[in-house]
C-alpha positions in Angstrom: 103.8 228.3 -0.1 101.3 225.5 -0.6 99.3 226.2 2.7 99.1 229.9 1.3 97.8 228.8 -2.1 95.0 226.8 -0.5 94.2 229.3 1.6 93.8 231.6 -1.3 91.7 228.6 -3.1 89.2 228.7 0.4 88.6 232.2 0.0 87.8 232.1 -3.4 85.9 229.0 -2.9 83.7 230.9 0.3 83.2 233.9 -2.3 81.9 232.2 -4.8 79.9 230.5 -2.5 78.1 233.8 -1.0 78.2 235.6 -4.4 76.0 232.2 -5.6 73.6 233.0 -2.5 72.8 236.5 -3.3 72.4 235.8 -7.1 70.0 233.5 -5.9 68.3 236.0 -3.5 68.8 238.6 -6.5 66.5 236.6 -8.9 64.1 235.3 -5.7 63.4 238.8 -5.0 63.2 239.7 -8.9 60.4 237.1 -9.8 58.6 237.8 -6.4 58.1 241.8 -7.4 57.3 241.1 -11.0 54.9 238.1 -10.2 53.2 240.2 -7.2 53.2 243.3 -9.7 51.2 241.2 -12.3 48.9 239.9 -9.8 47.8 242.9 -8.9 47.9 244.8 -12.3 45.3 241.8 -13.2 43.3 242.2 -10.2 42.6 245.8 -11.1 42.1 245.2 -14.6 39.2 242.5 -13.3 37.9 245.4 -10.6 37.3 247.4 -13.4 33.4 246.6 -14.9 30.3 248.7 -15.0 29.1 247.6 -11.8 32.3 248.3 -9.6 34.0 251.1 -8.1 36.6 252.8 -10.0 38.2 252.8 -7.0 39.1 249.7 -6.2 41.0 249.5 -9.5 42.6 252.7 -8.8 43.9 251.4 -4.7 45.0 248.0 -6.6 46.7 250.0 -9.2 48.9 252.2 -6.8 49.4 249.3 -4.8 50.5 247.6 -7.5 53.4 250.3 -8.1 54.2 251.1 -5.1 54.8 247.2 -4.5 56.7 247.1 -8.0 59.3 250.2 -6.5 59.7 248.7 -3.5 60.8 245.3 -4.6 63.4 247.0 -7.3 64.6 249.5 -4.8 65.3 246.0 -2.8 67.2 244.6 -5.7 69.0 247.2 -6.8 69.5 249.2 -3.5 70.7 245.6 -1.7 71.0 242.5 -3.2 72.5 244.0 -6.3 75.3 245.8 -3.9 76.6 242.7 -2.4 76.2 240.6 -5.6 78.9 243.6 -6.8 81.2 243.7 -3.8 81.4 239.8 -3.6 82.5 239.6 -7.0 85.0 242.2 -6.7 86.4 240.1 -4.0 86.7 237.0 -5.7 88.0 239.0 -8.8 91.3 240.3 -6.2 91.5 236.9 -4.6 91.7 235.3 -8.5 94.3 238.1 -9.4 96.5 236.8 -6.7 96.1 233.1 -7.4 96.9 233.8 -11.2 100.3 235.3 -9.9 101.2 232.8 -7.7 100.7 230.1 -9.9 102.6 232.1 -12.4 105.7 232.3 -9.8 104.9 228.3 -9.4 105.3 227.5 -13.1 108.8 229.5 -12.7 109.5 227.2 -9.9 108.8 224.4 -11.9 110.5 225.2 -14.8 113.7 225.6 -13.1 113.6 222.6 -10.7 114.0 224.6 -7.8 112.9 227.5 -5.7 115.7 230.1 -5.9 115.9 233.2 -3.0 114.9 235.2 -5.2 111.4 233.3 -6.1 110.6 232.7 -3.0 111.0 236.1 -1.7 108.5 237.5 -4.6 106.3 234.7 -3.1 106.3 236.0 0.8 106.2 239.5 -1.4 103.2 238.6 -3.3 101.0 237.2 -0.3 102.6 240.4 1.8 100.9 242.5 -0.6 97.5 240.4 -1.2 97.3 241.0 3.2 98.1 244.5 2.7 95.6 244.9 0.2 92.7 242.9 1.6 92.9 245.0 5.0 93.8 248.2 3.7 90.3 247.7 1.3 88.6 246.6 4.4 89.4 249.5 6.3 88.6 251.6 3.4 85.0 250.1 3.2 84.6 250.7 6.8 85.8 254.1 6.8 88.5 253.2 9.4 90.7 256.6 8.4 93.2 256.0 11.4 93.9 252.2 10.8 94.4 253.4 7.2 97.0 256.2 8.4 98.5 253.5 10.2 98.8 251.0 7.6 100.7 253.7 5.7 102.9 254.7 8.2 103.7 251.1 9.0 104.2 250.1 5.8 106.6 253.7 5.2 108.7 252.8 8.1 109.4 249.2 6.2 110.2 250.9 3.2 112.6 252.9 5.0 114.0 250.4 7.1 114.7 248.1 4.0 116.2 251.1 2.1 118.6 251.4 4.9 119.5 248.0 5.1 119.9 248.1 1.5 122.4 250.7 1.6 124.3 249.0 4.4 124.5 245.8 2.6 126.2 247.8 -0.2 128.6 249.2 2.3 129.4 246.3 3.5 130.1 245.1 0.2 132.3 247.7 -1.0 134.7 247.5 2.1 134.9 244.0 1.4 135.9 244.2 -2.2 
């Protein structure tokens, strides 16, 4: 159980690190876009004088506008999506770590790990792995993989129900 918790903490640290890098890239792109836009805007203002050609100011203003548009598209279309994606992954791992911590606290209160608590822990980690693989499959639009996983999960549930029924039948026969 501790190994699985350690694995989740490592994933969380990885997602935090990657999200931090995308945040830095986002900030750098924003600052660079604003700086270049300001420089070009200032240059277009300086080129407007009674002796200069107004066409140069118009060209610099157009380039400034184009730069601002491209930098904002890069920031919003690329880095912000990546930040959101890794934030969701981080929150997902944190959610399961919190659930796992709750189970650990229950075990510490009892002073022992009951079979029920152990099954809850296994189910929690299995749910985490299923959620991650389903979200990954949906992200990559791999519908066949999702269908296979859904069928596998349905078969597993059917087997569990059948197993429960047979256990109940044997318990009735024994009593």
